[in-house]
C-alpha atoms as a printed R data frame, in Angstrom:
    type eleno elety resid chain resno       x      y       z
1   ATOM     1    CA   MET     A     1 220.920 56.688 450.178
2   ATOM     2    CA   ALA     A     2 218.526 54.748 452.381
3   ATOM     3    CA   ILE     A     3 218.428 57.631 454.884
4   ATOM     4    CA   ILE     A     4 217.624 60.136 452.114
5   ATOM     5    CA   SER     A     5 214.823 57.892 450.805
6   ATOM     6    CA   PHE     A     6 213.402 57.493 454.308
7   ATOM     7    CA   LEU     A     7 213.486 61.261 454.915
8   ATOM     8    CA   SER     A     8 211.872 61.952 451.531
9   ATOM     9    CA   ILE     A     9 209.023 59.537 452.209
10  ATOM    10    CA   SER     A    10 208.542 60.934 455.724
11  ATOM    11    CA   ILE     A    11 208.349 64.519 454.421
12  ATOM    12    CA   LEU     A    12 205.930 63.440 451.683
13  ATOM    13    CA   VAL     A    13 203.659 61.734 454.214
14  ATOM    14    CA   PHE     A    14 203.568 64.832 456.423
15  ATOM    15    CA   LEU     A    15 202.891 67.113 453.454
16  ATOM    16    CA   LEU     A    16 199.964 65.035 452.186
17  ATOM    17    CA   PRO     A    17 196.520 66.420 453.143
18  ATOM    18    CA   ALA     A    18 195.688 63.513 455.448
19  ATOM    19    CA   GLU     A    19 192.209 64.717 456.353
20  ATOM    20    CA   LYS     A    20 191.240 65.076 452.705
21  ATOM    21    CA   LEU     A    21 192.650 61.649 451.868
22  ATOM    22    CA   ILE     A    22 190.768 60.020 454.744
23  ATOM    23    CA   ARG     A    23 187.550 61.708 453.651
24  ATOM    24    CA   LYS     A    24 187.986 60.561 450.045
25  ATOM    25    CA   THR     A    25 188.817 57.030 451.173
26  ATOM    26    CA   SER     A    26 185.702 56.963 453.354
27  ATOM    27    CA   ASN     A    27 183.574 58.214 450.455
28  ATOM    28    CA   LEU     A    28 184.956 55.516 448.171
29  ATOM    29    CA   SER     A    29 184.395 52.754 450.713
30  ATOM    30    CA   TYR     A    30 180.824 54.011 451.227
31  ATOM    31    CA   ARG     A    31 180.188 54.173 447.495
32  ATOM    32    CA   TYR     A    32 181.469 50.657 446.825
33  ATOM    33    CA   ARG     A    33 179.717 48.963 449.719
34  ATOM    34    CA   SER     A    34 178.530 45.403 449.314
35  ATOM    35    CA   GLN     A    35 174.903 44.702 448.459
36  ATOM    36    CA   TYR     A    36 174.325 43.401 451.981
37  ATOM    37    CA   ARG     A    37 175.855 46.529 453.547
38  ATOM    38    CA   ARG     A    38 173.615 48.738 451.413
39  ATOM    39    CA   GLY     A    39 170.587 46.797 452.604
40  ATOM    40    CA   LYS     A    40 171.615 47.156 456.247
41  ATOM    41    CA   ASP     A    41 172.065 50.903 455.779
42  ATOM    42    CA   LEU     A    42 168.649 51.153 454.126
43  ATOM    43    CA   LEU     A    43 167.068 49.287 457.046
44  ATOM    44    CA   ILE     A    44 168.605 51.861 459.407
45  ATOM    45    CA   ASP     A    45 167.334 54.683 457.166
46  ATOM    46    CA   LEU     A    46 163.880 53.118 457.152
47  ATOM    47    CA   SER     A    47 163.732 52.916 460.952
48  ATOM    48    CA   GLN     A    48 164.227 56.694 461.257
49  ATOM    49    CA   LEU     A    49 162.508 57.759 458.046
50  ATOM    50    CA   ASN     A    50 160.660 61.011 457.508
51  ATOM    51    CA   LEU     A    51 158.575 60.463 454.373
52  ATOM    52    CA   MET     A    52 157.922 64.166 453.993
53  ATOM    53    CA   GLY     A    53 161.629 65.010 454.045
54  ATOM    54    CA   ASP     A    54 164.466 64.592 451.565
55  ATOM    55    CA   LEU     A    55 164.936 60.956 450.507
56  ATOM    56    CA   THR     A    56 167.896 61.401 448.159
57  ATOM    57    CA   HIS     A    57 170.230 60.035 450.856
58  ATOM    58    CA   LEU     A    58 168.558 56.607 450.898
59  ATOM    59    CA   SER     A    59 170.885 53.688 450.261
60  ATOM    60    CA   HIS     A    60 170.184 51.864 446.994
61  ATOM    61    CA   TYR     A    61 169.160 48.264 447.619
62  ATOM    62    CA   LYS     A    62 167.318 46.176 445.025
63  ATOM    63    CA   PHE     A    63 163.857 47.719 444.493
64  ATOM    64    CA   PHE     A    64 163.285 48.748 448.119
65  ATOM    65    CA   ASP     A    65 164.624 52.325 447.952
66  ATOM    66    CA   GLU     A    66 162.603 53.131 444.804
67  ATOM    67    CA   LEU     A    67 159.500 51.703 446.455
68  ATOM    68    CA   ILE     A    68 160.046 53.850 449.559
69  ATOM    69    CA   CYS     A    69 160.366 56.983 447.395
70  ATOM    70    CA   GLU     A    70 157.160 56.083 445.537
71  ATOM    71    CA   ILE     A    71 155.322 55.487 448.832
72  ATOM    72    CA   SER     A    72 156.558 58.878 450.020
73  ATOM    73    CA   GLN     A    73 155.225 60.522 446.860
74  ATOM    74    CA   VAL     A    74 151.808 58.886 447.310
75  ATOM    75    CA   ALA     A    75 151.739 59.986 450.954
76  ATOM    76    CA   LYS     A    76 152.479 63.590 449.942
77  ATOM    77    CA   GLU     A    77 149.896 63.672 447.148
78  ATOM    78    CA   PHE     A    78 147.025 61.764 448.735
79  ATOM    79    CA   GLY     A    79 147.727 61.960 452.466
80  ATOM    80    CA   ALA     A    80 147.982 58.186 452.701
81  ATOM    81    CA   ALA     A    81 148.615 56.567 456.080
82  ATOM    82    CA   THR     A    82 151.854 54.682 455.461
83  ATOM    83    CA   SER     A    83 152.815 53.371 458.910
84  ATOM    84    CA   LYS     A    84 151.345 49.904 458.305
85  ATOM    85    CA   THR     A    85 152.897 49.628 454.843
86  ATOM    86    CA   LEU     A    86 156.322 50.748 456.078
87  ATOM    87    CA   SER     A    87 156.142 48.357 459.026
88  ATOM    88    CA   LYS     A    88 155.590 45.430 456.649
89  ATOM    89    CA   LEU     A    89 158.331 46.762 454.404
90  ATOM    90    CA   ARG     A    90 160.791 46.854 457.319
91  ATOM    91    CA   HIS     A    91 159.938 43.270 458.225
92  ATOM    92    CA   SER     A    92 160.302 42.111 454.612
93  ATOM    93    CA   LEU     A    93 163.586 43.988 454.195
94  ATOM    94    CA   SER     A    94 164.919 42.416 457.385
95  ATOM    95    CA   THR     A    95 163.941 38.939 456.137
96  ATOM    96    CA   ASP     A    96 165.474 39.673 452.740
97  ATOM    97    CA   LEU     A    97 168.750 40.718 454.373
98  ATOM    98    CA   GLN     A    98 169.004 37.360 456.138
99  ATOM    99    CA   ILE     A    99 168.854 35.611 452.757
100 ATOM   100    CA   GLU     A   100 171.174 38.202 451.176
101 ATOM   101    CA   LYS     A   101 173.709 37.541 453.938
102 ATOM   102    CA   LYS     A   102 173.635 33.823 453.136
103 ATOM   103    CA   SER     A   103 173.951 34.546 449.400
104 ATOM   104    CA   SER     A   104 176.902 36.898 449.967
105 ATOM   105    CA   SER     A   105 178.542 34.303 452.192
106 ATOM   106    CA   VAL     A   106 178.113 31.591 449.538
107 ATOM   107    CA   MET     A   107 179.468 33.908 446.815
108 ATOM   108    CA   ASN     A   108 182.536 34.883 448.884
109 ATOM   109    CA   GLU     A   109 183.085 31.248 449.803
110 ATOM   110    CA   SER     A   110 182.837 30.313 446.110
111 ATOM   111    CA   TYR     A   111 185.457 32.861 445.038
112 ATOM   112    CA   PHE     A   112 187.748 31.737 447.863
113 ATOM   113    CA   GLN     A   113 187.411 28.076 446.848
114 ATOM   114    CA   PHE     A   114 187.991 28.946 443.186
115 ATOM   115    CA   ILE     A   115 191.201 30.826 443.995
116 ATOM   116    CA   LEU     A   116 192.328 28.107 446.411
117 ATOM   117    CA   ALA     A   117 191.758 25.405 443.775
118 ATOM   118    CA   ALA     A   118 193.667 27.436 441.166
119 ATOM   119    CA   CYS     A   119 196.589 27.945 443.579
120 ATOM   120    CA   LEU     A   120 196.564 24.249 444.474
121 ATOM   121    CA   THR     A   121 196.905 23.267 440.812
122 ATOM   122    CA   LEU     A   122 199.684 25.823 440.333
123 ATOM   123    CA   PHE     A   123 201.676 24.781 443.410
124 ATOM   124    CA   LEU     A   124 201.205 21.080 442.657
125 ATOM   125    CA   ASN     A   125 202.598 21.659 439.178
126 ATOM   126    CA   ILE     A   126 205.633 23.595 440.404
127 ATOM   127    CA   PHE     A   127 206.315 21.328 443.400
128 ATOM   128    CA   SER     A   128 205.974 18.040 441.509
129 ATOM   129    CA   THR     A   129 208.121 19.177 438.585
130 ATOM   130    CA   LYS     A   130 210.840 20.234 441.029
131 ATOM   131    CA   ILE     A   131 210.671 16.919 442.904
132 ATOM   132    CA   LEU     A   132 210.691 14.855 439.701
133 ATOM   133    CA   ASP     A   133 213.306 17.093 438.117
134 ATOM   134    CA   PHE     A   134 211.114 18.103 435.161
135 ATOM   135    CA   GLU     A   135 210.999 21.461 433.477
136 ATOM   136    CA   ILE     A   136 208.114 23.663 434.570
137 ATOM   137    CA   ASP     A   137 205.465 23.580 431.857
138 ATOM   138    CA   THR     A   138 204.709 27.299 431.557
139 ATOM   139    CA   LEU     A   139 202.271 26.691 428.699
140 ATOM   140    CA   PHE     A   140 200.158 24.332 430.803
141 ATOM   141    CA   ILE     A   141 200.252 26.687 433.796
142 ATOM   142    CA   SER     A   142 199.248 29.668 431.640
143 ATOM   143    CA   CYS     A   143 196.390 27.755 430.003
144 ATOM   144    CA   ALA     A   144 195.180 26.389 433.365
145 ATOM   145    CA   LEU     A   145 195.200 29.823 435.015
146 ATOM   146    CA   ALA     A   146 193.449 31.389 432.005
147 ATOM   147    CA   TYR     A   147 190.837 28.610 432.162
148 ATOM   148    CA   ASN     A   148 190.404 29.227 435.916
149 ATOM   149    CA   LEU     A   149 189.989 32.950 435.290
150 ATOM   150    CA   ILE     A   150 187.329 32.274 432.658
151 ATOM   151    CA   GLY     A   151 185.529 30.151 435.260
152 ATOM   152    CA   ILE     A   152 185.548 32.939 437.860
153 ATOM   153    CA   ILE     A   153 184.354 35.575 435.369
154 ATOM   154    CA   THR     A   154 181.589 33.419 433.884
155 ATOM   155    CA   PHE     A   155 180.416 32.400 437.374
156 ATOM   156    CA   HIS     A   156 180.165 36.056 438.399
157 ATOM   157    CA   TYR     A   157 178.123 37.027 435.341
158 ATOM   158    CA   LEU     A   158 175.956 33.913 435.473
159 ATOM   159    CA   ILE     A   159 174.885 34.614 439.067
160 ATOM   160    CA   LYS     A   160 174.277 38.254 438.167
161 ATOM   161    CA   LYS     A   161 172.091 37.132 435.256
162 ATOM   162    CA   LEU     A   162 170.204 34.640 437.430
163 ATOM   163    CA   ALA     A   163 169.494 37.347 440.021
164 ATOM   164    CA   GLN     A   164 168.179 39.706 437.340
165 ATOM   165    CA   LYS     A   165 165.969 36.990 435.895
166 ATOM   166    CA   GLN     A   166 164.619 35.748 439.219
167 ATOM   167    CA   ILE     A   167 164.518 38.738 441.590
168 ATOM   168    CA   VAL     A   168 163.950 41.780 439.349
169 ATOM   169    CA   PRO     A   169 160.508 40.627 438.029
170 ATOM   170    CA   ILE     A   170 159.077 39.891 441.492
171 ATOM   171    CA   GLY     A   171 160.458 43.243 442.646
172 ATOM   172    CA   HIS     A   172 158.561 44.972 439.838
173 ATOM   173    CA   VAL     A   173 155.388 43.061 440.741
174 ATOM   174    CA   LEU     A   174 155.658 44.027 444.416
175 ATOM   175    CA   HIS     A   175 156.389 47.653 443.543
176 ATOM   176    CA   SER     A   176 153.279 48.008 441.358
177 ATOM   177    CA   PHE     A   177 150.996 46.085 443.690
178 ATOM   178    CA   LEU     A   178 151.994 47.892 446.899
179 ATOM   179    CA   ILE     A   179 151.419 51.293 445.277
180 ATOM   180    CA   PHE     A   180 148.058 50.008 443.993
181 ATOM   181    CA   LYS     A   181 147.069 48.818 447.481
182 ATOM   182    CA   LEU     A   182 148.280 51.981 449.225
183 ATOM   183    CA   MET     A   183 146.296 54.207 446.863
184 ATOM   184    CA   TYR     A   184 143.238 51.976 447.220
185 ATOM   185    CA   ASP     A   185 143.422 52.300 451.014
186 ATOM   186    CA   VAL     A   186 143.096 56.106 450.763
187 ATOM   187    CA   GLY     A   187 140.088 55.897 448.449
188 ATOM   188    CA   THR     A   188 141.751 56.844 445.162
189 ATOM   189    CA   PRO     A   189 139.445 56.318 442.139
190 ATOM   190    CA   LEU     A   190 140.134 53.000 440.439
191 ATOM   191    CA   ASN     A   191 141.062 54.472 437.059
192 ATOM   192    CA   GLN     A   192 143.624 56.765 438.676
193 ATOM   193    CA   LEU     A   193 145.232 54.120 440.867
194 ATOM   194    CA   ILE     A   194 145.445 51.641 437.968
195 ATOM   195    CA   SER     A   195 147.244 54.257 435.884
196 ATOM   196    CA   ARG     A   196 149.526 55.459 438.685
197 ATOM   197    CA   SER     A   197 150.546 52.017 439.942
198 ATOM   198    CA   ARG     A   198 151.160 50.729 436.375
199 ATOM   199    CA   ILE     A   199 149.476 47.515 437.446
200 ATOM   200    CA   ASN     A   200 148.574 46.705 433.816
201 ATOM   201    CA   SER     A   201 152.283 46.187 433.099
202 ATOM   202    CA   LEU     A   202 152.055 42.896 435.032
203 ATOM   203    CA   ALA     A   203 150.374 41.369 431.982
204 ATOM   204    CA   ASP     A   204 153.664 41.739 430.082
205 ATOM   205    CA   ILE     A   205 155.721 39.766 432.624
206 ATOM   206    CA   GLN     A   206 156.122 36.210 431.352
207 ATOM   207    CA   LEU     A   207 155.904 34.555 434.754
208 ATOM   208    CA   SER     A   208 153.062 32.448 436.121
209 ATOM   209    CA   TYR     A   209 152.666 34.278 439.439
210 ATOM   210    CA   ALA     A   210 152.561 37.692 437.678
211 ATOM   211    CA   LYS     A   211 149.896 36.549 435.213
212 ATOM   212    CA   GLU     A   212 147.884 34.928 438.019
213 ATOM   213    CA   LEU     A   213 148.093 38.138 440.063
214 ATOM   214    CA   PHE     A   214 146.974 40.225 437.080
215 ATOM   215    CA   ARG     A   215 143.944 37.958 436.485
216 ATOM   216    CA   ARG     A   216 143.022 38.070 440.172
217 ATOM   217    CA   LEU     A   217 143.344 41.858 440.377
218 ATOM   218    CA   ALA     A   218 141.342 42.300 437.169
219 ATOM   219    CA   ALA     A   219 138.540 40.187 438.686
220 ATOM   220    CA   LEU     A   220 138.632 42.192 441.941
221 ATOM   221    CA   VAL     A   221 138.564 45.534 440.113
222 ATOM   222    CA   GLU     A   222 135.644 44.345 437.976
223 ATOM   223    CA   MET     A   223 133.782 43.228 441.113
224 ATOM   224    CA   LYS     A   224 134.501 46.583 442.780
225 ATOM   225    CA   GLN     A   225 133.216 48.524 439.773
226 ATOM   226    CA   ALA     A   226 130.125 46.338 439.289
227 ATOM   227    CA   GLN     A   227 129.058 45.757 442.898
228 ATOM   228    CA   GLY     A   228 130.942 48.387 444.899
229 ATOM   229    CA   LEU     A   229 132.273 45.746 447.318
230 ATOM   230    CA   ASP     A   230 135.322 46.407 449.476
231 ATOM   231    CA   ILE     A   231 138.310 44.398 448.251
232 ATOM   232    CA   GLY     A   232 140.704 45.476 451.021
233 ATOM   233    CA   ASP     A   233 140.864 42.026 452.663
234 ATOM   234    CA   ASP     A   234 141.571 40.386 449.314
235 ATOM   235    CA   LEU     A   235 144.398 42.835 448.657
236 ATOM   236    CA   GLU     A   236 145.814 42.114 452.116
237 ATOM   237    CA   SER     A   237 145.806 38.391 451.343
238 ATOM   238    CA   ILE     A   238 147.522 39.000 447.989
239 ATOM   239    CA   GLU     A   239 150.228 41.100 449.667
240 ATOM   240    CA   ILE     A   240 151.064 38.318 452.130
241 ATOM   241    CA   GLY     A   241 151.265 35.843 449.256
242 ATOM   242    CA   LEU     A   242 153.536 38.134 447.229
243 ATOM   243    CA   TRP     A   243 156.032 38.582 450.054
244 ATOM   244    CA   ASP     A   244 156.069 34.794 450.514
245 ATOM   245    CA   GLU     A   245 156.719 34.426 446.774
246 ATOM   246    CA   TYR     A   246 159.533 36.972 446.988
247 ATOM   247    CA   LYS     A   247 161.146 35.021 449.835
248 ATOM   248    CA   SER     A   248 160.722 31.788 447.881
249 ATOM   249    CA   GLN     A   249 162.392 33.292 444.780
250 ATOM   250    CA   ASN     A   250 165.375 34.418 446.873
251 ATOM   251    CA   GLU     A   251 165.733 30.978 448.446
252 ATOM   252    CA   GLN     A   252 165.591 29.364 444.994
253 ATOM   253    CA   LEU     A   253 168.323 31.740 443.823
254 ATOM   254    CA   LEU     A   254 170.483 30.755 446.802
255 ATOM   255    CA   SER     A   255 170.041 27.065 445.943
256 ATOM   256    CA   ARG     A   256 170.993 27.729 442.314
257 ATOM   257    CA   ILE     A   257 174.122 29.596 443.397
258 ATOM   258    CA   LYS     A   258 175.216 26.543 445.413
259 ATOM   259    CA   ILE     A   259 174.557 24.203 442.478
260 ATOM   260    CA   CYS     A   260 176.434 26.479 440.057
261 ATOM   261    CA   LYS     A   261 179.353 26.713 442.485
262 ATOM   262    CA   PHE     A   262 179.695 22.921 442.550
263 ATOM   263    CA   ILE     A   263 179.464 22.636 438.743
264 ATOM   264    CA   TRP     A   264 182.013 25.424 438.221
265 ATOM   265    CA   LEU     A   265 184.429 23.864 440.717
266 ATOM   266    CA   VAL     A   266 184.301 20.572 438.822
267 ATOM   267    CA   VAL     A   267 184.412 21.991 435.280
268 ATOM   268    CA   PHE     A   268 186.844 24.900 435.675
269 ATOM   269    CA   PHE     A   269 189.048 23.839 438.591
270 ATOM   270    CA   PHE     A   270 188.934 20.084 439.196
271 ATOM   271    CA   ILE     A   271 189.496 19.224 435.511
272 ATOM   272    CA   PRO     A   272 192.777 21.248 435.275
273 ATOM   273    CA   TYR     A   273 193.901 19.632 438.544
274 ATOM   274    CA   VAL     A   274 193.237 16.120 437.197
275 ATOM   275    CA   GLY     A   275 194.759 17.102 433.850
276 ATOM   276    CA   ASN     A   276 197.930 18.167 435.632
277 ATOM   277    CA   PHE     A   277 198.013 14.867 437.532
278 ATOM   278    CA   PHE     A   278 197.763 12.752 434.367
279 ATOM   279    CA   ARG     A   279 200.273 14.989 432.600
280 ATOM   280    CA   LEU     A   280 202.827 14.209 435.325
281 ATOM   281    CA   ILE     A   281 202.087 10.479 435.100
282 ATOM   282    CA   SER     A   282 202.621 10.557 431.341
283 ATOM   283    CA   HIS     A   283 206.058 12.113 431.907
284 ATOM   284    CA   LEU     A   284 206.975  9.179 434.141
285 ATOM   285    CA   ASN     A   285 206.120  6.777 431.296
286 ATOM   286    CA   LEU     A   286 203.917  4.704 433.603
């Protein structure tokens, strides 16, 4: 019987379209890449980018790929010189990836510690009940594991929510401002570049740096319209400040992830462990 099973499996393996399976597996692994891997691939794409070519192959990473496509569109329509903008974008993307790598490492470390803590509670329960000759409390184990699982799920969604709240707005601000600046550099009329860059949408973002940027840009545009002065240097200064703010927001997010990890370990994993310990003591009638 074992020989027949072995032969059947061997024949099945040889009959399977291996090349097709490998290709599909590769496509799936590419599709479900980590955020950090997507960013690395985008950085490679950016280093050999042809803005006038097809950009549908760009890896999706935060707001960077959409910004690159928008820059490409502006370059095609207005003949904008984009080398300086793309150079800064490459540098900022590279810096962002360093922080993203740390964030990914902390997240993976968190999940590992959560699972390790859950397993420790489980094994302690089973081992101690065997040693003390108690019955295994399946109800406690089930409740503890369910509680641990709730902790892992809520941690995942909390960090996702924090990232959306902290990183998405600054990404939108950078997107609008960089298009505004790029179009200004090629001499686009103010009314047209304000409309195209959607810079007025910054007024709707309920964050201090966005409102401050909107007030500063409004003052610069008014000065440009009234006096005809060049505001290029001011825009350059704003861009540097925005990238610094973006880096700061990412670092704050990383700090919050670490704090949340500690809180979740205590609330969802240490408490069941201690609860199990006191439960065993109560059985000893000490």
